[in-house]
N, C-alpha and C positions, 0 to 999 in steps of 0.2 A: 406306690408306681413312682420311682427316680423322678424326679424334677430335671426336666435337660437343664444343662448349665447357659444362664445367658451369656450373649457376646459380649466378648469385650469391643464397645465401642470406640477405645481407641487403635484399635486396627483395624476397623470396616473402611473399607478403599472405596472411596466416595467415584464411583462413576459418570456424574452428571458434568455434561460438557465436553466428554475427553473429547469426541470428533472436533470441537470447536480447537482445542487445545492442540490434537494434530495436525491440523491444516495449517495453524500457526506453525507450530515447528518445523513443518518440512519446508512450508515457508521461507523461514528462518536459516534454515539449513542449506537450501537452495541458492539464497542471497550470498552467504559463504562460501559458497562453492563455487559458485561464480567472482567471488571477489578477487578470489585464489587465482583462476583457472584465466580469467583473461590476461595475464599479461601475458602468458605465452600464448594464448588464441593468436593476439596484436603483431607479435613477433612471428610468427608464422602464416599470418593473413600479408604482415610487410615484406616478409623473407619473398613469398609467391606474386605478390605484386611489385617487386625490383625486378626479378627476373624478366621482366619486357620492358625495362631500362633500356636493355643494350642494344645495337644500333641505333638507338634516336636521335637525330640531330642536336643540337645545345637548345634549343628554343623545346623542342621536344622533351625534351630531355627534361628540362626547368619546370615546365608546367604541369608535367605528368608525376615528376617527384612533390610536386605540389600538394596535388589531387591525391596522393598516397597519405600524406603528411595528415591532411585533413580527412581519410577515408578513418582511417587508422588509428588516429588523436580524436576523433570528436563522433561520425557517424557509429564506429563498431559499439562503443561504448551507449550511447544511445540506443541502437536497435537490442543488444543484449539488456538492457536496463529497464527499460519501458514496459515488457510484460510482467516485471516485479510492481511498479507501480498497480497495475489494473487487478493482480494478484491479490497485491497487499488490502484494496480495499476492497475486494472480493470478501475474502477472510473477516476484515472489522463486520460489514455489514451483514451478511449473511447470519455472523454469529451474536450478533447486537437482536435481530431479526430472529433467534433460535431462543435465547434468554427470554426476551420477550414473552413468547411461548407457555415457556416454562412458567413464567412470576403470573401471567393469566390466569394458569390453572389452578396457580397456590394460592392467587386471591380472588379468585370465583367471578372472576371479568366476565362481562358476556363482548363487548369490545376490541378488536384485535385493530393489529395497526394497521391493514389493509381494509378499516372502517374509516379510519381518517386521510384528508385530505393533504393532499403536499406532491410539489416535485417530485417526491425518490422518495426510496424506502428509508433511507438513512433520515430524511427530513421529515416523515410520518413516526417514525419511530421515537425521535426524540419529543416530537407531540405526546407521541403515546406515555413514555418514561415520565414525562413531566406531569401532562393533567390528563390522565385513568392511570399507571399506577402508581404516581407520585413518590418514584425511586427514582436518586438520582442517576442519569445514564453515563453520565462523567466526572469525575470528579480528580482528575489528574490535572494538576497544576499546568497551563500553558498548552493541553491537549487539543483542544477546540480549537485556539487561532491554528494549528498544526494540519489538526484530519481537512479544516478548510482549503487548506493549501494542497495536502493530500489532493482532496474531493475536484478540485481545479487540474490539478497535473492527469488526474484519471481519466478525466472529461477531456482535456487536449488530448489523448493518446488514445481512448477508444472509440473518440469522435471523427479524429481528424488525423490519426497516427500520427501525431505531432507536428503538422504542417502547418504555420503559423498562418497562413494564408484562409484557410480553412475553419480555424476556432472561432467561433462567437466574438463581437468585439466588446460586449461586459466583459468576457470570461478572460481575454486578451488584456482587456484596458486592468483588470483585477490582479493579474500574475503580477505587468509590470507595477502594480502598487508595491506587492509582496515582496518582488526581487530588489526594491529600495530598501524597504524597513528590515529585511534580513540580510543585504548587502551579499545577495546569489545571484549569478548570471546564471540565469532559463531561458531567456526568451532570445535568441539568434537569428539573424535576417531572414530565416528557412523556416527553422525547425526548433522547433521547444525541446529540450534534453536536460537530463536528470541525473546528476556525475555520481559516482558512489556514495560519497557523503551525504547528498539529499538521502540517497536510498536508503541509508543505513540508517538515518534520524528518522524518515517516515515509520521504520520498520519498526523501531524502538518503540514513537508513541503505539503503534498499531497494538504491538505487546504489551504496554504499560496499562492501554484501555481496558484489552479484555481480559488480562489478569487482575487487577482490581474489579472491576465490575463482578467477575465469574467467586472470586473471592467476597464481595461484601453480599452476593445473594445465598452462597454456601451459611457465612454467616447469620443469615436472616432467617434460613431456612435447612 
């Protein structure tokens, strides 16, 4: 009987964590598409609103024109970009949990992330990787601090839709501290806003953290 040839392991496709990678890729593609499309969206919305300026007296025209500028330049970007902040965090957190389950099986652990105490899945996952798996969750330099800011942004949107008056005082104070540290303007008089540069930075951080974690897990197992 002829022995079957052994597969060339250099050409075996590794399908582990492909759903995490797909979720990440789709979210990043969504951000890129929005970045390209938003200028035309703002232009068309301005044109639509400015049609209502005809026939207004001088004071009404000036006040309405100011409102249009604020809406197009500040409100529209916030409405389009804010959901992506929530989505980025969901991709990160769910990906980390899925990877923790894989490592649990490989390590033969009886405990799961849910068995640990914490204020969120992310906090429990940090403890799980550190204390149970003894496997570094994040090794990308500076990523922990950026993820703290992403989590604060996520909470501000998910729990209050960015309304400053509805954000818990401790979280609002922390956002203001991070504003000063990073030299960015996030907290306005009424809403918390996240410009495209901020969203792109957070997206790159999530991408780097997940890709680095997946690479290290695959190298070990």
